[in-house]
N, C-alpha and C positions, 0 to 999 in steps of 0.2 A: 239534683237537677242536671239534666242532659244538655250539655252545651255541644253544638255540632262543630268542633274544632277541626275534625278531619275534613270536613267540607271547606271550611275556611282556608285550610292549607292548599287544597285542591284549587281554590279560586286564586289564591297568590301565586300559585305555580303557572298560571296562565299569563301572568304579568311578565314585564321585562324586570330583570334584577341587574342593577348597575353598580359596579364596585367603584367606590369614591375613595379609595385608599392607594396611596403610593406604596410600592414595595421599599422597604427600607434596608440599608446595608452601610458599610463604612464609606465615607465621603459624600453622602448625600447633602443637599441643601439644609442648613439649619441656622438658629439664631446665633449671630456671630460670637457671642461670648461663651457659648457652650463647646465642650470638647467633642471630638469626633468618637464614633463607635469604635470599640474593639471587640473583636470577635476570636475566640480561640476554640479549636477543636480538642475537646478532652477525650473523647473516644471516637474511633473511626472503625468502620468495617474491616480495614486491612491494618495489619500489624505495622508498627513504626511510624503511623501518621499521627494518631492521637497522642497528646502529651501524657495521658494517664492510663491509656490501655486501648483494647480493640474489641471487635465483635459486634458492635452496634454503634450508631452515630449519636453523639451528644455534643452540642456546642455550649460555650459560656458566652453571654452577651453582656457587654458593659456599656451602657449608653445612659444619657440624661434621660429623666422621664418625658421631657418634651422633645421626643424624637421621632421623626417621620410624621405621618398623619397621625395626630395626638389630641388627646383631650386635655384641657386646662379647667380644673375645678376652681370655684371661687377662692379658695385658700391659697391658690397659687400666687395671688397678689394681696389678699386681704385677711389678716390674722383674725380667727374667731369665726370664719365662715366655713361652708362645708368643704370637707377634704374628699378625696376620691371614693373612698368606701362608704361615704354618707350620701352619695347620689343614688337614689333609688333605681331599680330596674324599670319602674313605671315611667321614667323619663327617657328610656333608651329606645323607644319607638314612638315617633312623632310625625305629625303633618309636615311635609317638606315644602318649603316656599324658596324659589331661587330668584334673586334680584340680578338681573343682567345689566352689568355695567360696562361690558367689554367695549362698545362704541365710545363711551366717555373716557375710557382708559386710553384709547387710541388717540384722543384729543389732548389728554393731560395724564402723563405717566404717574404723577403725584396725587391723582384723584382720591378724595376722601368721600365715601358714600353718605349722602345727605338724605333728609326728609323728602326732598323733592324726587329722589329715585324711588323711595317707597311709595309716594303718592302717585307717580307715573306707573308704577307696577299695579297698583289697586285700580287706577283708571281703567287699565286693559284687562286686568285678571281677577277683579273683585277683592273684597276686604281680606286681609291676612287673618286666617283663623286664630283664635286665642290658643296659646300653648304650643305655638308652631317651632320648628327649627328653621331659622332664616339664614340661608346661605348667600354669600356675596360672590357672584361670578365675575371675574375680571379677565379671564383668559390667561392669568399668570401661570397656571399649572402646566401650560404647554411649554414653559422654559425648563421644567424638570426634565433631567436631573443636573442641570448646568448650575452649579452654585453661583457662578460669577453673574450670570444672566439673571438669576433670581435676585440677587442683591443690587445689580445694575447701578454700581458706585460711578460717580463722576470723578474726575482727576483730584478732587479735593478730599475724596473718600466718602462723601455722602451718598447714602443709598437712595434710590429712586424706585419706588413701586407703590401700587395702589392699596388702599385699606379702608377701614370704617372710620366715619366721623362720628363723635361722640352724640351729636344730635340726633343721628339716625338711630343709633342704638337706644337712646333715651326714649325716643318715640316707640320703637319696637317693644320695650319693656313696659313702658307706663301706659301706652295707649293700645297696645295689641297683646300684652301678657305673653310675650315670646319666652319659651322655655330655655332655648340655647340659640346660639349662632355659630356660623363656621365661614371659612374663607380660604383662599388658595395660597396666599403668601405665607411667609415665616412669622408674620406678626399681624396683630389686629390693626395697629395704626399704621399709616403711610410711612415708608422708608425714611423720608427726610425728617420726620418727627423722632423715629426711633433712633437715628444716628445723632440726634441732638439729646438723647436720653429722656424723651418725653413720650408718655404712654397713656395719654388721656382716655382714649376709647377703651383700651384694656383695662384700665383702673376702673372705669364706669361699669363695664359689663359684668366683670368678676365681683365688684363691689355691690352689684345689685342682686347678688346670690344666683347668678346665672352661670352656666358652664358654657365652654366654646371648643370647637374642633379646629385646629389650624393645619394647613397644607392639604386641603381637600383636593381630590382629583375628580375628573369625569363630569363636572357639572354641565358641560356643554351637552351631554347625553340625556339630561333630565329635564322635564318641562318645568316652566314658571311655578306651576301649582298643580295639585292633584296627586302627587306621589306621597310615599311614606319614606321616612328615613329610619334606618336601624343603626345605632352607634353603641358599641360594647366594647368593653376593656377589662383587663384584669382587676383585681380587688386588693391592692396592697393597702395595709393598715395605715392610715393617716397619709395616704399618698398625695403627692403634689402635682401629679401629671403622669401620663404613660401613653405609649403607643396604642392607637385605637384602630378596630376594624369598623369601617362604616360603609354602609350600602343604601341604596334607594330601591324601592319597589314601585315600578311604574305601570300604570294600566295601559293596556295595548289599545 
């Protein structure tokens, strides 16, 4: 059977392509309990620069799987659920829905996205399609790459940044069959809960056998509905997370 995929690609190339991925390097914002990246130049074009030789360029990267814009598979939190290599490629291109909570975050820095936000989005833009990737836009990515600004800790050490509420995620999974979610902060839950060692929203979404992308960028360049998202990553055996390359394809 003849599928006109070349024509489809030509159509996609008429769209805007928006990179939703932060560039990573040592020192970037990350979950407070994880170590920083270490990068070594093993080989360099010039003699005497690489630790093992010269003539070409090759780096060794040492970082946690949850580094930069990254994917968390369900097994990141829940034993017996899908690991990174078990997520099929059919889930890596999805309808993209962006819930805009930026105004709410300006009023409450500890805002947790709720069902009311989802209902307000649907009242204006229509029902969220089944199988979507639902991203929470909070404006938090504008603080990148300032790690202190991203964590926004008070004098007592408690972090203050927005996140998902468990009720919103439960609605998206159980009533809208969302395939995956994403957000701009380092964590699924608001910072005040993470500082207390509580992760109800992240435990729910991963426990529901969904995957998520953390530390998204560029959501302000994407419409609330009508775009596609492509999220891809390497395939480590039994992987618990990995940096991802995520982008949106937006109709003009």
